[in-house]
N, C-alpha and C positions, 0 to 999 in steps of 0.2 A: 752866211756860213754858219753862224751860231746865234743863239737867242740873246747873248750879251757879249760885250767886248772882251778880248783876251789880253792877258799880260804874259809876255814871253821873254825868256832869257836865251840868248844864243851864246854858247861857249865854243870858241874856235881858237885858231892860232893868232898870235899878235899881228902877223902880217896879212891875215885874211879877214880882218874886221869889216872891210869895205866891199865884201863880195856882192855881186849883183843880186843873187838870190836873197840875201839878207835885206838889201835895200828895197827890193820889191815886196818882201813880206812886211816890212815896216810901213809900207804905203797902203796895205790892205785896210779897207774901211772898218773891219771888225777887230783890228788889232789896236787896242787902247794904248799899249806901250810896249816897246821892244828895247831891251838892254843888251849891249854887246860886251862880252868879256873875253879877254885874251889869256886868261889864266884859269886852270881847272880849279885850284884852291879858292880863288876869288869868286868864281862862278858858283861853286857849291855854297860858299858863305852867303852870297847874295840871294841864292834860292832859299836858304834857311831864314834869312831876314825878311824877304819880301813875299815868300810863298806864292810864286806865280802860278798861272794855270798850266804852263808848258815850258819845258826846257829842251832845247835842241842842242845836242853835243856833236861838234864836228872836229874831232881830234883823232889821233891814231887809236887803234883798237884797245890797247892797254889803258890809255888815259880815259877814253870814252867809257870803258867798262867801270873804271874806278869812280868816275864822276857820277855815273848813273846809279851805281850801287849805293853811294853815300846819300844821294838825293832820295832814292827809293826808301831807304831805311830811316832817314831823318826827317824827310818831308813827304810822307806817303800820298798826300793829296795833290802833289805836283806830278804831272805826267811827263814822261821823257821819250824823246825820239832820237835815235842814234843815226849819225851819218858816217858811212864807211866806204872806202874804196874796194874793200874785199867782200866778195859774195860767197865765200866758202862756208860750208855748213858749220864748221867749228867756231868761226868768228860769230856767226849769227846766233848760235846756241849760247855762247858766252854773254852776248849783249842782252838777249832775252832773259836769261837766268839772272842777270844783274838787275833787271827791272824795266828794260826798254819796252814801250808799248808798240813801237814799230821801228823798222830799220830801213833806211833808204840809201841808195848808192850814189856815188859821185860819177859823173858830174850831175849836179842837182838840177832837175827840171822843175820850173815853178808849178806846173800843173800837178806833177807827182807829189810835190811837197804839200800843196793845198789839199789834195785828196787824202793824204796821210793825216793831216791835221783834222780834217773833217771827220774821218773815221775814228780817230783816237778820242776826240772830244765827244762825239756822239755815243760811242760805246761806254765811256765813263759816265755820262749823264744818264744813260739808260740803266747802268748798274746802280747808280745812286738812287734813282727813282724806284727801281724794284726793291732795293734794300729798305727804303723808307716805307714802302707799302707793305713790306713783309710783316711788320708788327701788327697790322690789322687783318691779315689774312690767315686762314688756317694753314697748317703745315702740310697736310696730306692731300692725296688725290683720290677721289671717290669714283669707283668703277662699279656700275650696276649691271648685273647680268639678268636678263629677263627673257622669258619665252612666252609668247602669246598663247601657245598651245602646250599643255603638259606632255611629258613623256618624250621630249625631243633632245634631252641630254643637257639641259642648262646647268644642273648641279654638277655634273661631270666636268663641264667647261669651267665653271666658277672655281671648283676645287683645284683643278689642274692649273688654271691661270694664276691663282694665288701662290701656289708652290713655285710655279715657273717664274713669277715676278720676284720671289725671294731669291731664286737661283740666278736670275739675270742681273738684278740690281744690288743684291746683297744689302738691302735696306729692310726696315721694319714693315711687315705686311700683316694685315688682319683680314680674316675671312669671316663675315657675319652672315648667319643664316636667317634671312628675313622671310622664309617660308613658314609663316607663323603657326600653322596647324600641322603640316606634314613635312617639315623640313628634314632633309636627308643628308646634310653636310656631315654630320657625325658618323653616319654609316660609311660614306665615301672615304673618310679619314680614319675610321676605326677609333673614334673618340667618344667617350660618354662622360658626362658630369651632371651632378644634380644642380649645378649652377648654370643658368641660361640667360638669355636676353631678358626674360621676365624680371630677374633680380636687378638688372640695371634700370629698366623702365619704372620700376617701383621706387627707385631712388634717383629719378631723372634730374632732380634739381639739387642733388648733393653728391654728384659723382666726383670721385677723387682717384688718385693712383692706386690706393689700397683696394678699393672696390673693383676696379678694372683688373688688377692683378689676381684677385680672388675669383672673378667670374670667367675671364678669358683663359682658355685652355692652350697649353703649349703643345705644338705638334713637332714630331721628330725632324721635319723639314726646316724648322725655324720660324714658321708662321704662328700667329696667335688666332684662336678660333672662338667665335661667339656662337654658341648653339641656340637653336630655336627652342621655344617653350615645350615642355613635355606634355602638358595638359592642353587639350584642344580648346577648352573653354577660356584659357588665359588670353587667347588672341583678342577676345572682345574687350580686354582691359588695356590694350596697348594703343595709345593715342598717337596722332601725328606729331604733337609737340614733344612727347617723350622720345619717340624715335629720332627726331631731329636733334635732341640733346645728346642721345647716345652716339649718334653718328658724328656729331661735332667733337665729342670726347675721344672717339676713336681716331679721328683725323688729327687731333692735336698730338696723339701719341704714336702715330704710324705714318710712314711715307705713302703707303697705298692701303686703301680699304676696299675690299671686294665684297659686294653684297649680292648674295643669291636670293632672288625674290620668287614669289609664287605667280601663277598665271591668272592674276586677278588685279584689276585696277581699282584698288581701294585707296583710302586717303594715305595709308602708310606707303604703298607703292608709289603714289603720285609725289609724296614728299621726297622719296629717294630719287625719283626721276628729276625733280626740280633742282636738287642739290648736286646731281651727278656731273662729273667732268667727262666721263665716258659712259655711254650706254651701249652694251653689247646685246643686240637682239638676236636670239638664237632660233633657228628654224631648221627643218630638214626638207629634202627634195621630194615631198609628198603633197598631194593636193590639199588635204585638210589643214596641214600645218602652214602651207603657203597662203591659203585663204585667210586664216586667222592673222598671219603676219602682215598681210596687205592691209587688213582692217586696222590693225594696231598702228602701223606706220602712218596711215592716213589720219588716225585719231590724234596721235601725239603731235603731228604736224599742225593739224587744224586748230587744236586747242593750246598749242605752244606749251606743252607740258615739260619740256626740257630745253636747256640751253647748252647741254653737253654735246660732245661729238658722238653721233650715232653710227655704229658699225654693224652691218648685217653679217652675222656669222652663220654659215651654212654647215651644219653638222652632218656627219655620215655621208659626206660627198667627196669624191665620187663613190657611188655604191651600185650594187647590182640592180638593174632595171630602174635606176634613178632618172629623174627628169633632167634634160640638158641644161647647162648653166645659162645659155643665152635665152632659153625659154623662161627660166625662173626670173631673170632680170627684166625681161620684157613684160612679164605678167605683173611683177611687183612694182615696176617703174621705179626701181631703186637698185643701186649697184650692190653686188655681193662683195663685202669687204674682206672676208676671210673664210676659209673652209677648214674643217677638221675631217680627215678622211675616214671612211668606213673601214675600221680595222677591228673586227669583232673580237677575235681571240685575245689580243693584248688588253683591250679596254675592259672586256667582260672579266678577265682574270684579275685586273687591278681593282675593279669595283668590288668583286667578291672577297678580295683580300683586304680591302680597305686601304689600299696603297695607290696613290695617284699614278697614272701611267708615266708621267714625267720622272717619277722615281723608280717605278718597277721596270719600265721599258723606255729609257730616255732616248735610245737610238732608233726607236720605231718611227714610222711615218707620222703617227698621231703625236708622239712625244715631241718630235721636232716641230710640228705645227703649233703645238701649245707654246713652245719656247719662242717661236717667231711672233706669236700673238702677244706674248708678254713683252717682247722687245718693242713691238708697235705701241702698246699701252704706255710703255716707259718713255716713248718719244722718238724711237728710231723709225726711219722710213723703211721698215721691213717689207719684203715681198710676202704677202699673206695668202695669195691664191696658189695652191700647189696641187696640180693635177697629175703629178707623177711622183713616185718614190725617189729618194735620192739615188741617183745612178740607175734608176729603173726606167721602164717604158711609160709612156703617157697612159693614164687611165682612160677608160672609155670602152668602146666596142671591142670585145675580144681580149681586153687586158685583165679582166677578173674572171675567175672560174664561173662558168655558166652564164656570163653576161649576154644579154640580148640587145638588139638595137633599141635605144631609148625612144619611147613614144613622146610625141609633142605634148606639152602641158595642155594645150588647147583641145587636143583630141581626147585627152583624159577627162577634161572638164565636160566635154560634150558626150562622153561615154562612147567614143568611137572605137 
């Protein structure tokens, strides 16, 4: 049942100390010792003195609530399971709010009791293990947005994703422009500053809160923005080690760090891929973009460039005369994880204004798709493939103005 023996106290009524379920529990091989107490006050005192692994309280709801609340506040390392004849929601809420890790009903079945103990002990040990490891791990989650072919909207996706993550999680989000020579994050957010990534990499080994505060730009959405260098020649001075130090500093200060990269596999991009928790590979339903994407996916898989979760994001899909989804997946031999629909007017309008579509048009099809993508990155099992507008008809043949039947990817490749 467990990796070590358990010490358990059972608090019950004086006339119930010899119940069969208590006797069977005492005979379990993994139970080192079991103390039976017929008084709530005595049971709480014994828990304070002996600090057992587990206390099972089998009294009426008021007494059980009182005992568990005292143990939870005075001996927080001891776990509590409540036994109650009542299954009403009010009683369950009272017991859980008092500190019960689980509530089981009478009559007690041995199998149910053991399953409860299993689950409670396992959950606590997992929590302790994660807490202990937390001191050695970075705080944030790194999301790398990359497009093997330029011009497919990766920066639009990175900017909107960062803002959407802020909206969905209400936590600290940083957006870093790693397009070292032609980064456009500032344009998409209507932000400019003389302070850029270059200021940080030049002090990579003496980064502190004051320097980050000076260089990172605050956006009206609540995110912080790290702009790309203004001078093209500065890119040559930015090393793998310096970028790694900057990213580490960002992760220490933010829950999510979204990096927009360029379409070039240099040592900086490879460093980001190596450290990424999520890699969003952006493409569009066009043959040149798909061809580059296929080569990229094969390359990073063959060379094991990332241990992060790879999600293929199909931008501008569904779209007029686009290639069918099944043809795209068949050609790439990789599932499409998410799509951002082709909604030209809202997106073009937002880019030209420097206001992300999730802020300018949050109820648009694209805006809702970005919010779903953010929820997915944040850990939700969101449905990311959306082939129809909310409340609308399925996109496809005849659903968009002037749309024609989509040609097969393979016929396009052959020039049919």
